[in-house]
C-alpha positions, 0 to 999 in steps of 0.5 A: 577892495572889500569893505567891512563895517563893525559896530562897537569897534571901539569896544573890547571884542570889537577892537580885537576884530579890528586888529585881527582884520588889519593883520590878516586881510586887506579890507577897508574897515569902517567902525561905528561906536557911540563911545559909551563908558565901556568903550574907553573912548578911542583908547583901545584903538590908539593902543593898537595904533589904528590911526596910523592905518588909512584903511580904518574909518571911524564914525561916532554914532549911536546906532539906536538912532536912524542914520542920517542921509549924510552919514549913509552917503559917507559910509556908502552902500557897497559893504561886503560884510556888516559885523554887528558886535555893538551891544549893551552886555553887562548882565548886572546892569541889565537887571538894574535897568533893562531899557538900555539893553532893549534899545541897544540890542533890539531897536539898535539891531533893527536900525543896522538891519535897515542899513543892511537892506541898502547894501548892494553887494552884501555877502553877510550880516553877522549878528553877534549873539550869546550863549545866554539866550539858551538859558542855564545848561544844568542837569535835570532833577536827579531821579527823573526820566530825563536826568543827565550829567551837567557836562552832557548838556550843551546847546546846539545852534537852533535849540530853543531860547530860555532867557533868564535875564534882560540882557539875554532876552534882548539879545534873543530879540535882536537875533529873531529880528535878524532872522525875520529880516533875512526871511523877509528882505533876503539879507544874507545872515550869519548868527554866532553864539559866543561864550565868555570872551576874555583878553587884553584891554577888557573892562575891569568889571569883567571876571578875569581882569577883576580877579587879576586886580583883586588878587594883586591887591590881596582882596577877597574874590566872590565866587558864585556857587550853588545854594550849598556853596559847594560847587562854583558856576562854570563857563567856557572861556574863549579869547577875543582873538580866537573869536575874531579868527573863527568869524573871519574863517566863516566869512571867507567861507561865505565868499568861496561857497565851500564852507558848508554854511546853510543857504536858505530856500530864498537863495541867501545865506542863513545860518547859526554857528556856535563859537565857544571855547575848548575847555569848561572851567568853573570860576573857582578853578579860574581864579586859582589858575590866575593866582598860580600865574601871578604867583599870588594867594587867592582869597575867596568866598563862595556865595549862593548865586541865586540870592546874590545875583538873581537872573544869573545862571550857574552854568552855560554851555554850547556845542561847538561841533558844527564849527569843527565840522566846518573845518575850523581849528583853534590855534592855542589852548585855553590855558596858553591864551589865559597865561599870555593875557594875564602876563600882558595885563600885569606889565607896568605899561598895561596896568592902566587897563585894570 
């Protein structure tokens, strides 16, 4: 039986991976989570009924701290996959206090890589990175030699970093550590860059559930925009289930050696793949789409994002061609995923997640 270790498995993205792997694999799933404020304890795992499945093993542990010998013995050294999803991820919080982000996303990544070195059968260490390491995907100054449209700026997997806030810098630091450990210790490595992830049981501080909550309450939504307050910031949104499905597809590729992923000169897997949504949408359009699904009026105010949220960027964009060339296809469109998620959120039995 294959074993997979998922850090942050009680969190929003992590619990979707747990649910997806339970449904589509026969693997034993081990979870490490420190149960921070964003985990909601075990609530997400209870909601998807993982405690009824003997394949799930859960350990409350802060991976910033080294694992004790007893925990290493309990986990074992025969993991086929390690998915390092656990991280501090809220940009606003990183601007207020960067230290927890450096500790979790850099030091914590190092500790998980140290654990990976002990694994005898490891097929892939997956480092879950972000589009934000590349910085803003905005056009250059009009009239210059290098002027291009915003929509033409999309970063490829190995483009240079240009972090603009402590969160993205910490994620970039963890990414470089993972590459260094792969080069030095021959850890098979897969790095994914993912964009704005949404779905069921997301923390209400995030944009989509926040919009749902405010629209239902008739409250005003703040839309971060350019300095002239004429153009809203935009993102590529992707459902957590699609992220989990794409990563599982890539992991299956590492197993059968036909995926087209890169094998480094030292003979181990070392590659990066962008896992991004199919459709770019600006945040005003998204709020209005949510209002349409809810059949409610959307009240909003455009705000200059630089003055209101220093360290944030107006637009991020990734080039998703590589994943498509590897043969992966998304099951649903963005609007299908959005509509289903919104309708789930507003059911009476699910409103507690808002």
